[in-house]
mmCIF file of the N, C-alpha and C atoms, coordinates in Angstrom:
data_MODEL
# 
_entry.id   MODEL 
# 
loop_
_atom_site.group_PDB 
_atom_site.id 
_atom_site.type_symbol 
_atom_site.label_atom_id 
_atom_site.label_alt_id 
_atom_site.label_comp_id 
_atom_site.label_asym_id 
_atom_site.label_entity_id 
_atom_site.label_seq_id 
_atom_site.pdbx_PDB_ins_code 
_atom_site.Cartn_x 
_atom_site.Cartn_y 
_atom_site.Cartn_z 
_atom_site.occupancy 
_atom_site.B_iso_or_equiv 
_atom_site.pdbx_formal_charge 
_atom_site.auth_seq_id 
_atom_site.auth_comp_id 
_atom_site.auth_asym_id 
_atom_site.auth_atom_id 
_atom_site.pdbx_PDB_model_num 
ATOM 1   N N  . UNK A 1 1  ? -25.304 23.756 -3.543 1.00 0.00 ? 1  UNK A N  1 
ATOM 2   C CA . UNK A 1 1  ? -25.297 23.116 -2.396 1.00 0.00 ? 1  UNK A CA 1 
ATOM 3   C C  . UNK A 1 1  ? -26.339 24.087 -1.456 1.00 0.00 ? 1  UNK A C  1 
ATOM 4   N N  . UNK A 1 2  ? -26.359 23.546 -0.212 1.00 0.00 ? 2  UNK A N  1 
ATOM 5   C CA . UNK A 1 2  ? -27.150 24.199 0.783  1.00 0.00 ? 2  UNK A CA 1 
ATOM 6   C C  . UNK A 1 2  ? -26.405 25.113 1.832  1.00 0.00 ? 2  UNK A C  1 
ATOM 7   N N  . UNK A 1 3  ? -27.185 25.136 2.786  1.00 0.00 ? 3  UNK A N  1 
ATOM 8   C CA . UNK A 1 3  ? -26.725 26.323 4.043  1.00 0.00 ? 3  UNK A CA 1 
ATOM 9   C C  . UNK A 1 3  ? -25.594 26.015 4.303  1.00 0.00 ? 3  UNK A C  1 
ATOM 10  N N  . UNK A 1 4  ? -25.409 24.544 4.688  1.00 0.00 ? 4  UNK A N  1 
ATOM 11  C CA . UNK A 1 4  ? -24.107 23.905 5.330  1.00 0.00 ? 4  UNK A CA 1 
ATOM 12  C C  . UNK A 1 4  ? -22.854 24.124 4.742  1.00 0.00 ? 4  UNK A C  1 
ATOM 13  N N  . UNK A 1 5  ? -23.013 24.346 3.477  1.00 0.00 ? 5  UNK A N  1 
ATOM 14  C CA . UNK A 1 5  ? -21.841 24.577 2.727  1.00 0.00 ? 5  UNK A CA 1 
ATOM 15  C C  . UNK A 1 5  ? -20.738 25.224 2.792  1.00 0.00 ? 5  UNK A C  1 
ATOM 16  N N  . UNK A 1 6  ? -21.282 26.372 3.643  1.00 0.00 ? 6  UNK A N  1 
ATOM 17  C CA . UNK A 1 6  ? -20.452 27.615 3.774  1.00 0.00 ? 6  UNK A CA 1 
ATOM 18  C C  . UNK A 1 6  ? -19.870 27.319 5.132  1.00 0.00 ? 6  UNK A C  1 
ATOM 19  N N  . UNK A 1 7  ? -20.332 26.580 5.950  1.00 0.00 ? 7  UNK A N  1 
ATOM 20  C CA . UNK A 1 7  ? -19.839 26.402 7.556  1.00 0.00 ? 7  UNK A CA 1 
ATOM 21  C C  . UNK A 1 7  ? -18.763 25.335 7.676  1.00 0.00 ? 7  UNK A C  1 
ATOM 22  N N  . UNK A 1 8  ? -18.260 24.501 6.291  1.00 0.00 ? 8  UNK A N  1 
ATOM 23  C CA . UNK A 1 8  ? -17.580 23.370 6.564  1.00 0.00 ? 8  UNK A CA 1 
ATOM 24  C C  . UNK A 1 8  ? -16.198 23.986 6.721  1.00 0.00 ? 8  UNK A C  1 
ATOM 25  N N  . UNK A 1 9  ? -15.249 23.333 7.971  1.00 0.00 ? 9  UNK A N  1 
ATOM 26  C CA . UNK A 1 9  ? -14.240 23.491 7.888  1.00 0.00 ? 9  UNK A CA 1 
ATOM 27  C C  . UNK A 1 9  ? -13.487 22.452 7.583  1.00 0.00 ? 9  UNK A C  1 
ATOM 28  N N  . UNK A 1 10 ? -12.148 22.684 6.977  1.00 0.00 ? 10 UNK A N  1 
ATOM 29  C CA . UNK A 1 10 ? -11.318 21.359 6.710  1.00 0.00 ? 10 UNK A CA 1 
ATOM 30  C C  . UNK A 1 10 ? -9.798  21.574 7.051  1.00 0.00 ? 10 UNK A C  1 
ATOM 31  N N  . UNK A 1 11 ? -9.593  20.643 7.764  1.00 0.00 ? 11 UNK A N  1 
ATOM 32  C CA . UNK A 1 11 ? -8.301  20.618 8.695  1.00 0.00 ? 11 UNK A CA 1 
ATOM 33  C C  . UNK A 1 11 ? -7.204  19.879 7.537  1.00 0.00 ? 11 UNK A C  1 
ATOM 34  N N  . UNK A 1 12 ? -6.301  20.332 7.245  1.00 0.00 ? 12 UNK A N  1 
ATOM 35  C CA . UNK A 1 12 ? -4.895  20.162 6.661  1.00 0.00 ? 12 UNK A CA 1 
ATOM 36  C C  . UNK A 1 12 ? -3.659  20.479 7.361  1.00 0.00 ? 12 UNK A C  1 
ATOM 37  N N  . UNK A 1 13 ? -2.935  19.002 6.615  1.00 0.00 ? 13 UNK A N  1 
ATOM 38  C CA . UNK A 1 13 ? -1.410  19.609 7.277  1.00 0.00 ? 13 UNK A CA 1 
ATOM 39  C C  . UNK A 1 13 ? -0.943  20.787 7.027  1.00 0.00 ? 13 UNK A C  1 
ATOM 40  N N  . UNK A 1 14 ? -0.224  21.365 8.006  1.00 0.00 ? 14 UNK A N  1 
ATOM 41  C CA . UNK A 1 14 ? 0.327   22.590 7.852  1.00 0.00 ? 14 UNK A CA 1 
ATOM 42  C C  . UNK A 1 14 ? 1.195   23.114 6.391  1.00 0.00 ? 14 UNK A C  1 
ATOM 43  N N  . UNK A 1 15 ? 1.501   21.840 6.054  1.00 0.00 ? 15 UNK A N  1 
ATOM 44  C CA . UNK A 1 15 ? 2.488   22.154 4.710  1.00 0.00 ? 15 UNK A CA 1 
ATOM 45  C C  . UNK A 1 15 ? 1.405   22.834 3.459  1.00 0.00 ? 15 UNK A C  1 
ATOM 46  N N  . UNK A 1 16 ? 0.140   22.573 3.811  1.00 0.00 ? 16 UNK A N  1 
ATOM 47  C CA . UNK A 1 16 ? -0.921  22.796 2.584  1.00 0.00 ? 16 UNK A CA 1 
ATOM 48  C C  . UNK A 1 16 ? -1.072  24.471 2.820  1.00 0.00 ? 16 UNK A C  1 
ATOM 49  N N  . UNK A 1 17 ? -0.916  25.159 1.628  1.00 0.00 ? 17 UNK A N  1 
ATOM 50  C CA . UNK A 1 17 ? -1.014  26.802 1.711  1.00 0.00 ? 17 UNK A CA 1 
ATOM 51  C C  . UNK A 1 17 ? -2.181  26.862 0.954  1.00 0.00 ? 17 UNK A C  1 
ATOM 52  N N  . UNK A 1 18 ? -3.476  26.711 1.566  1.00 0.00 ? 18 UNK A N  1 
ATOM 53  C CA . UNK A 1 18 ? -4.542  26.808 0.650  1.00 0.00 ? 18 UNK A CA 1 
ATOM 54  C C  . UNK A 1 18 ? -5.589  27.348 1.670  1.00 0.00 ? 18 UNK A C  1 
ATOM 55  N N  . UNK A 1 19 ? -6.411  28.606 1.221  1.00 0.00 ? 19 UNK A N  1 
ATOM 56  C CA . UNK A 1 19 ? -7.237  29.620 1.744  1.00 0.00 ? 19 UNK A CA 1 
ATOM 57  C C  . UNK A 1 19 ? -8.853  28.929 1.905  1.00 0.00 ? 19 UNK A C  1 
ATOM 58  N N  . UNK A 1 20 ? -8.899  28.653 0.597  1.00 0.00 ? 20 UNK A N  1 
ATOM 59  C CA . UNK A 1 20 ? -10.733 28.042 0.257  1.00 0.00 ? 20 UNK A CA 1 
ATOM 60  C C  . UNK A 1 20 ? -10.454 27.144 -0.911 1.00 0.00 ? 20 UNK A C  1 
ATOM 61  N N  . UNK A 1 21 ? -11.668 26.519 -0.670 1.00 0.00 ? 21 UNK A N  1 
ATOM 62  C CA . UNK A 1 21 ? -11.835 25.561 -1.752 1.00 0.00 ? 21 UNK A CA 1 
ATOM 63  C C  . UNK A 1 21 ? -13.238 25.494 -1.890 1.00 0.00 ? 21 UNK A C  1 
ATOM 64  N N  . UNK A 1 22 ? -13.640 25.371 -3.486 1.00 0.00 ? 22 UNK A N  1 
ATOM 65  C CA . UNK A 1 22 ? -15.063 25.386 -3.965 1.00 0.00 ? 22 UNK A CA 1 
ATOM 66  C C  . UNK A 1 22 ? -15.619 24.104 -3.512 1.00 0.00 ? 22 UNK A C  1 
ATOM 67  N N  . UNK A 1 23 ? -17.038 24.051 -3.277 1.00 0.00 ? 23 UNK A N  1 
ATOM 68  C CA . UNK A 1 23 ? -17.729 22.962 -2.722 1.00 0.00 ? 23 UNK A CA 1 
ATOM 69  C C  . UNK A 1 23 ? -17.294 21.470 -3.950 1.00 0.00 ? 23 UNK A C  1 
ATOM 70  N N  . UNK A 1 24 ? -17.374 21.882 -5.069 1.00 0.00 ? 24 UNK A N  1 
ATOM 71  C CA . UNK A 1 24 ? -17.193 20.712 -6.200 1.00 0.00 ? 24 UNK A CA 1 
ATOM 72  C C  . UNK A 1 24 ? -15.894 19.952 -5.560 1.00 0.00 ? 24 UNK A C  1 
ATOM 73  N N  . UNK A 1 25 ? -14.808 21.033 -5.694 1.00 0.00 ? 25 UNK A N  1 
ATOM 74  C CA . UNK A 1 25 ? -13.228 20.362 -5.346 1.00 0.00 ? 25 UNK A CA 1 
ATOM 75  C C  . UNK A 1 25 ? -13.282 19.717 -4.032 1.00 0.00 ? 25 UNK A C  1 
ATOM 76  N N  . UNK A 1 26 ? -13.836 20.270 -2.767 1.00 0.00 ? 26 UNK A N  1 
ATOM 77  C CA . UNK A 1 26 ? -13.873 19.398 -1.883 1.00 0.00 ? 26 UNK A CA 1 
ATOM 78  C C  . UNK A 1 26 ? -14.707 18.045 -1.897 1.00 0.00 ? 26 UNK A C  1 
ATOM 79  N N  . UNK A 1 27 ? -15.609 18.196 -2.542 1.00 0.00 ? 27 UNK A N  1 
ATOM 80  C CA . UNK A 1 27 ? -16.701 16.603 -2.723 1.00 0.00 ? 27 UNK A CA 1 
ATOM 81  C C  . UNK A 1 27 ? -15.665 15.673 -3.719 1.00 0.00 ? 27 UNK A C  1 
ATOM 82  N N  . UNK A 1 28 ? -14.722 16.145 -4.583 1.00 0.00 ? 28 UNK A N  1 
ATOM 83  C CA . UNK A 1 28 ? -13.997 15.313 -5.591 1.00 0.00 ? 28 UNK A CA 1 
ATOM 84  C C  . UNK A 1 28 ? -12.905 14.834 -4.637 1.00 0.00 ? 28 UNK A C  1 
ATOM 85  N N  . UNK A 1 29 ? -12.445 15.861 -3.657 1.00 0.00 ? 29 UNK A N  1 
ATOM 86  C CA . UNK A 1 29 ? -11.340 15.370 -3.135 1.00 0.00 ? 29 UNK A CA 1 
ATOM 87  C C  . UNK A 1 29 ? -11.557 14.198 -1.897 1.00 0.00 ? 29 UNK A C  1 
ATOM 88  N N  . UNK A 1 30 ? -12.608 14.174 -1.387 1.00 0.00 ? 30 UNK A N  1 
ATOM 89  C CA . UNK A 1 30 ? -13.519 13.314 -0.353 1.00 0.00 ? 30 UNK A CA 1 
ATOM 90  C C  . UNK A 1 30 ? -14.075 11.820 -1.204 1.00 0.00 ? 30 UNK A C  1 
ATOM 91  N N  . UNK A 1 31 ? -14.533 12.021 -2.250 1.00 0.00 ? 31 UNK A N  1 
ATOM 92  C CA . UNK A 1 31 ? -14.557 10.933 -3.139 1.00 0.00 ? 31 UNK A CA 1 
ATOM 93  C C  . UNK A 1 31 ? -13.483 10.440 -3.980 1.00 0.00 ? 31 UNK A C  1 
ATOM 94  N N  . UNK A 1 32 ? -12.176 10.913 -3.618 1.00 0.00 ? 32 UNK A N  1 
ATOM 95  C CA . UNK A 1 32 ? -10.984 10.358 -4.447 1.00 0.00 ? 32 UNK A CA 1 
ATOM 96  C C  . UNK A 1 32 ? -11.149 10.552 -5.708 1.00 0.00 ? 32 UNK A C  1 
ATOM 97  N N  . UNK A 1 33 ? -11.873 11.551 -6.159 1.00 0.00 ? 33 UNK A N  1 
ATOM 98  C CA . UNK A 1 33 ? -11.522 11.645 -7.615 1.00 0.00 ? 33 UNK A CA 1 
ATOM 99  C C  . UNK A 1 33 ? -10.965 12.927 -7.984 1.00 0.00 ? 33 UNK A C  1 
ATOM 100 N N  . UNK A 1 34 ? -10.233 13.589 -6.939 1.00 0.00 ? 34 UNK A N  1 
ATOM 101 C CA . UNK A 1 34 ? -9.185  14.599 -7.259 1.00 0.00 ? 34 UNK A CA 1 
ATOM 102 C C  . UNK A 1 34 ? -8.175  14.078 -6.105 1.00 0.00 ? 34 UNK A C  1 
ATOM 103 N N  . UNK A 1 35 ? -7.009  13.930 -6.274 1.00 0.00 ? 35 UNK A N  1 
ATOM 104 C CA . UNK A 1 35 ? -5.688  13.944 -5.546 1.00 0.00 ? 35 UNK A CA 1 
ATOM 105 C C  . UNK A 1 35 ? -4.761  14.704 -5.846 1.00 0.00 ? 35 UNK A C  1 
ATOM 106 N N  . UNK A 1 36 ? -4.760  16.117 -6.199 1.00 0.00 ? 36 UNK A N  1 
ATOM 107 C CA . UNK A 1 36 ? -3.916  17.085 -6.096 1.00 0.00 ? 36 UNK A CA 1 
ATOM 108 C C  . UNK A 1 36 ? -4.934  18.431 -6.135 1.00 0.00 ? 36 UNK A C  1 
ATOM 109 N N  . UNK A 1 37 ? -4.678  19.251 -5.709 1.00 0.00 ? 37 UNK A N  1 
ATOM 110 C CA . UNK A 1 37 ? -5.242  20.718 -5.526 1.00 0.00 ? 37 UNK A CA 1 
ATOM 111 C C  . UNK A 1 37 ? -4.844  21.527 -6.810 1.00 0.00 ? 37 UNK A C  1 
ATOM 112 N N  . UNK A 1 38 ? -5.498  22.544 -7.005 1.00 0.00 ? 38 UNK A N  1 
ATOM 113 C CA . UNK A 1 38 ? -5.051  23.199 -8.006 1.00 0.00 ? 38 UNK A CA 1 
ATOM 114 C C  . UNK A 1 38 ? -3.570  23.721 -8.184 1.00 0.00 ? 38 UNK A C  1 
ATOM 115 N N  . UNK A 1 39 ? -3.003  23.887 -7.315 1.00 0.00 ? 39 UNK A N  1 
ATOM 116 C CA . UNK A 1 39 ? -1.591  24.290 -7.116 1.00 0.00 ? 39 UNK A CA 1 
ATOM 117 C C  . UNK A 1 39 ? -0.377  22.946 -7.289 1.00 0.00 ? 39 UNK A C  1 
ATOM 118 N N  . UNK A 1 40 ? -1.094  21.620 -7.661 1.00 0.00 ? 40 UNK A N  1 
ATOM 119 C CA . UNK A 1 40 ? -0.090  20.596 -7.575 1.00 0.00 ? 40 UNK A CA 1 
ATOM 120 C C  . UNK A 1 40 ? 0.046   19.755 -6.339 1.00 0.00 ? 40 UNK A C  1 
ATOM 121 N N  . UNK A 1 41 ? -0.543  20.200 -5.259 1.00 0.00 ? 41 UNK A N  1 
ATOM 122 C CA . UNK A 1 41 ? -0.314  19.920 -3.864 1.00 0.00 ? 41 UNK A CA 1 
ATOM 123 C C  . UNK A 1 41 ? -0.926  18.433 -3.911 1.00 0.00 ? 41 UNK A C  1 
ATOM 124 N N  . UNK A 1 42 ? -0.500  17.156 -3.460 1.00 0.00 ? 42 UNK A N  1 
ATOM 125 C CA . UNK A 1 42 ? -1.117  16.098 -3.381 1.00 0.00 ? 42 UNK A CA 1 
ATOM 126 C C  . UNK A 1 42 ? -1.855  16.254 -2.313 1.00 0.00 ? 42 UNK A C  1 
ATOM 127 N N  . UNK A 1 43 ? -3.249  15.507 -2.197 1.00 0.00 ? 43 UNK A N  1 
ATOM 128 C CA . UNK A 1 43 ? -3.958  15.553 -0.993 1.00 0.00 ? 43 UNK A CA 1 
ATOM 129 C C  . UNK A 1 43 ? -4.534  13.758 -0.960 1.00 0.00 ? 43 UNK A C  1 
ATOM 130 N N  . UNK A 1 44 ? -4.801  13.549 0.097  1.00 0.00 ? 44 UNK A N  1 
ATOM 131 C CA . UNK A 1 44 ? -5.408  12.323 0.646  1.00 0.00 ? 44 UNK A CA 1 
ATOM 132 C C  . UNK A 1 44 ? -6.551  12.744 1.913  1.00 0.00 ? 44 UNK A C  1 
ATOM 133 N N  . UNK A 1 45 ? -7.879  12.553 1.299  1.00 0.00 ? 45 UNK A N  1 
ATOM 134 C CA . UNK A 1 45 ? -8.735  12.653 2.253  1.00 0.00 ? 45 UNK A CA 1 
ATOM 135 C C  . UNK A 1 45 ? -8.882  11.740 3.584  1.00 0.00 ? 45 UNK A C  1 
ATOM 136 N N  . UNK A 1 46 ? -9.256  12.320 4.819  1.00 0.00 ? 46 UNK A N  1 
ATOM 137 C CA . UNK A 1 46 ? -9.071  11.084 6.164  1.00 0.00 ? 46 UNK A CA 1 
ATOM 138 C C  . UNK A 1 46 ? -10.591 11.749 6.685  1.00 0.00 ? 46 UNK A C  1 
ATOM 139 N N  . UNK A 1 47 ? -11.597 11.153 6.719  1.00 0.00 ? 47 UNK A N  1 
ATOM 140 C CA . UNK A 1 47 ? -13.302 11.331 7.188  1.00 0.00 ? 47 UNK A CA 1 
ATOM 141 C C  . UNK A 1 47 ? -13.080 10.745 8.522  1.00 0.00 ? 47 UNK A C  1 
ATOM 142 N N  . UNK A 1 48 ? -13.491 11.080 9.472  1.00 0.00 ? 48 UNK A N  1 
ATOM 143 C CA . UNK A 1 48 ? -13.807 10.338 10.766 1.00 0.00 ? 48 UNK A CA 1 
ATOM 144 C C  . UNK A 1 48 ? -14.936 9.662  10.490 1.00 0.00 ? 48 UNK A C  1 
ATOM 145 N N  . UNK A 1 49 ? -15.107 8.043  10.730 1.00 0.00 ? 49 UNK A N  1 
ATOM 146 C CA . UNK A 1 49 ? -16.213 7.656  10.408 1.00 0.00 ? 49 UNK A CA 1 
ATOM 147 C C  . UNK A 1 49 ? -17.115 7.454  11.784 1.00 0.00 ? 49 UNK A C  1 
ATOM 148 N N  . UNK A 1 50 ? -18.641 7.299  11.103 1.00 0.00 ? 50 UNK A N  1 
ATOM 149 C CA . UNK A 1 50 ? -19.693 7.296  12.297 1.00 0.00 ? 50 UNK A CA 1 
ATOM 150 C C  . UNK A 1 50 ? -19.757 9.238  12.993 1.00 0.00 ? 50 UNK A C  1 
ATOM 151 N N  . UNK A 1 51 ? -20.903 8.733  13.351 1.00 0.00 ? 51 UNK A N  1 
ATOM 152 C CA . UNK A 1 51 ? -21.445 9.706  14.450 1.00 0.00 ? 51 UNK A CA 1 
ATOM 153 C C  . UNK A 1 51 ? -22.001 11.099 13.585 1.00 0.00 ? 51 UNK A C  1 
ATOM 154 N N  . UNK A 1 52 ? -22.542 11.830 14.452 1.00 0.00 ? 52 UNK A N  1 
ATOM 155 C CA . UNK A 1 52 ? -23.416 13.136 13.823 1.00 0.00 ? 52 UNK A CA 1 
ATOM 156 C C  . UNK A 1 52 ? -22.456 13.532 12.852 1.00 0.00 ? 52 UNK A C  1 
ATOM 157 N N  . UNK A 1 53 ? -21.332 14.141 13.277 1.00 0.00 ? 53 UNK A N  1 
ATOM 158 C CA . UNK A 1 53 ? -20.916 15.053 12.421 1.00 0.00 ? 53 UNK A CA 1 
ATOM 159 C C  . UNK A 1 53 ? -20.533 14.531 10.642 1.00 0.00 ? 53 UNK A C  1 
ATOM 160 N N  . UNK A 1 54 ? -20.034 13.438 10.837 1.00 0.00 ? 54 UNK A N  1 
ATOM 161 C CA . UNK A 1 54 ? -19.829 12.495 9.913  1.00 0.00 ? 54 UNK A CA 1 
ATOM 162 C C  . UNK A 1 54 ? -20.873 12.263 8.923  1.00 0.00 ? 54 UNK A C  1 
ATOM 163 N N  . UNK A 1 55 ? -22.199 11.832 9.508  1.00 0.00 ? 55 UNK A N  1 
ATOM 164 C CA . UNK A 1 55 ? -23.463 11.765 8.846  1.00 0.00 ? 55 UNK A CA 1 
ATOM 165 C C  . UNK A 1 55 ? -23.833 13.222 8.028  1.00 0.00 ? 55 UNK A C  1 
ATOM 166 N N  . UNK A 1 56 ? -23.693 14.281 9.160  1.00 0.00 ? 56 UNK A N  1 
ATOM 167 C CA . UNK A 1 56 ? -24.291 15.667 8.484  1.00 0.00 ? 56 UNK A CA 1 
ATOM 168 C C  . UNK A 1 56 ? -23.196 16.023 7.273  1.00 0.00 ? 56 UNK A C  1 
ATOM 169 N N  . UNK A 1 57 ? -22.008 15.944 7.458  1.00 0.00 ? 57 UNK A N  1 
ATOM 170 C CA . UNK A 1 57 ? -20.886 16.267 6.280  1.00 0.00 ? 57 UNK A CA 1 
ATOM 171 C C  . UNK A 1 57 ? -21.300 15.772 5.131  1.00 0.00 ? 57 UNK A C  1 
ATOM 172 N N  . UNK A 1 58 ? -21.653 14.284 5.168  1.00 0.00 ? 58 UNK A N  1 
ATOM 173 C CA . UNK A 1 58 ? -21.908 13.161 4.109  1.00 0.00 ? 58 UNK A CA 1 
ATOM 174 C C  . UNK A 1 58 ? -23.703 13.681 3.404  1.00 0.00 ? 58 UNK A C  1 
ATOM 175 N N  . UNK A 1 59 ? -24.220 13.843 4.197  1.00 0.00 ? 59 UNK A N  1 
ATOM 176 C CA . UNK A 1 59 ? -25.846 14.002 3.918  1.00 0.00 ? 59 UNK A CA 1 
ATOM 177 C C  . UNK A 1 59 ? -25.922 15.500 3.378  1.00 0.00 ? 59 UNK A C  1 
ATOM 178 N N  . UNK A 1 60 ? -25.248 16.729 3.983  1.00 0.00 ? 60 UNK A N  1 
ATOM 179 C CA . UNK A 1 60 ? -25.649 17.956 3.861  1.00 0.00 ? 60 UNK A CA 1 
ATOM 180 C C  . UNK A 1 60 ? -24.517 18.366 3.049  1.00 0.00 ? 60 UNK A C  1 
ATOM 181 N N  . UNK A 1 61 ? -23.604 17.913 2.893  1.00 0.00 ? 61 UNK A N  1 
ATOM 182 C CA . UNK A 1 61 ? -22.365 18.633 1.660  1.00 0.00 ? 61 UNK A CA 1 
ATOM 183 C C  . UNK A 1 61 ? -22.092 17.699 0.732  1.00 0.00 ? 61 UNK A C  1 
ATOM 184 N N  . UNK A 1 62 ? -21.899 16.500 1.025  1.00 0.00 ? 62 UNK A N  1 
ATOM 185 C CA . UNK A 1 62 ? -21.540 15.616 -0.071 1.00 0.00 ? 62 UNK A CA 1 
ATOM 186 C C  . UNK A 1 62 ? -22.894 15.137 -0.855 1.00 0.00 ? 62 UNK A C  1 
ATOM 187 N N  . UNK A 1 63 ? -23.843 15.208 -0.268 1.00 0.00 ? 63 UNK A N  1 
ATOM 188 C CA . UNK A 1 63 ? -25.141 14.793 -1.011 1.00 0.00 ? 63 UNK A CA 1 
ATOM 189 C C  . UNK A 1 63 ? -25.260 13.433 -1.357 1.00 0.00 ? 63 UNK A C  1 
ATOM 190 N N  . UNK A 1 64 ? -24.721 12.576 -0.375 1.00 0.00 ? 64 UNK A N  1 
ATOM 191 C CA . UNK A 1 64 ? -24.556 10.938 -0.291 1.00 0.00 ? 64 UNK A CA 1 
ATOM 192 C C  . UNK A 1 64 ? -24.675 10.585 0.943  1.00 0.00 ? 64 UNK A C  1 
ATOM 193 N N  . UNK A 1 65 ? -24.621 9.159  1.069  1.00 0.00 ? 65 UNK A N  1 
ATOM 194 C CA . UNK A 1 65 ? -24.715 8.470  2.496  1.00 0.00 ? 65 UNK A CA 1 
ATOM 195 C C  . UNK A 1 65 ? -23.493 7.688  2.513  1.00 0.00 ? 65 UNK A C  1 
ATOM 196 N N  . UNK A 1 66 ? -23.530 6.913  3.696  1.00 0.00 ? 66 UNK A N  1 
ATOM 197 C CA . UNK A 1 66 ? -22.046 6.547  4.048  1.00 0.00 ? 66 UNK A CA 1 
ATOM 198 C C  . UNK A 1 66 ? -21.847 5.395  3.004  1.00 0.00 ? 66 UNK A C  1 
ATOM 199 N N  . UNK A 1 67 ? -23.131 4.521  2.803  1.00 0.00 ? 67 UNK A N  1 
ATOM 200 C CA . UNK A 1 67 ? -22.936 3.342  1.991  1.00 0.00 ? 67 UNK A CA 1 
ATOM 201 C C  . UNK A 1 67 ? -22.191 3.717  0.435  1.00 0.00 ? 67 UNK A C  1 
ATOM 202 N N  . UNK A 1 68 ? -23.054 5.058  0.125  1.00 0.00 ? 68 UNK A N  1 
ATOM 203 C CA . UNK A 1 68 ? -22.445 5.412  -1.080 1.00 0.00 ? 68 UNK A CA 1 
ATOM 204 C C  . UNK A 1 68 ? -20.884 5.713  -1.146 1.00 0.00 ? 68 UNK A C  1 
ATOM 205 N N  . UNK A 1 69 ? -20.788 6.238  -0.152 1.00 0.00 ? 69 UNK A N  1 
ATOM 206 C CA . UNK A 1 69 ? -19.054 6.626  0.064  1.00 0.00 ? 69 UNK A CA 1 
ATOM 207 C C  . UNK A 1 69 ? -18.172 5.418  -0.064 1.00 0.00 ? 69 UNK A C  1 
ATOM 208 N N  . UNK A 1 70 ? -18.575 4.664  0.609  1.00 0.00 ? 70 UNK A N  1 
ATOM 209 C CA . UNK A 1 70 ? -17.907 3.079  0.901  1.00 0.00 ? 70 UNK A CA 1 
ATOM 210 C C  . UNK A 1 70 ? -17.703 2.610  -0.619 1.00 0.00 ? 70 UNK A C  1 
ATOM 211 N N  . UNK A 1 71 ? -18.696 2.633  -1.569 1.00 0.00 ? 71 UNK A N  1 
ATOM 212 C CA . UNK A 1 71 ? -18.625 2.282  -2.981 1.00 0.00 ? 71 UNK A CA 1 
ATOM 213 C C  . UNK A 1 71 ? -17.498 2.934  -3.628 1.00 0.00 ? 71 UNK A C  1 
# 
């Protein structure tokens, strides 16, 4: 991953008791390849669409573009 990987903050429902996630786990959740965390908690990703933050997250952290995410 790149330098931005350490600066990403994930906002979650207060019922999720999770301190850290490794980069591959975050990517798999947002690609909907992972629907549960290691402790069995069900997760559904929500990503704001469009804008600089959206593009930076996809390009720098996920290593994909918006079209690839939609597919």
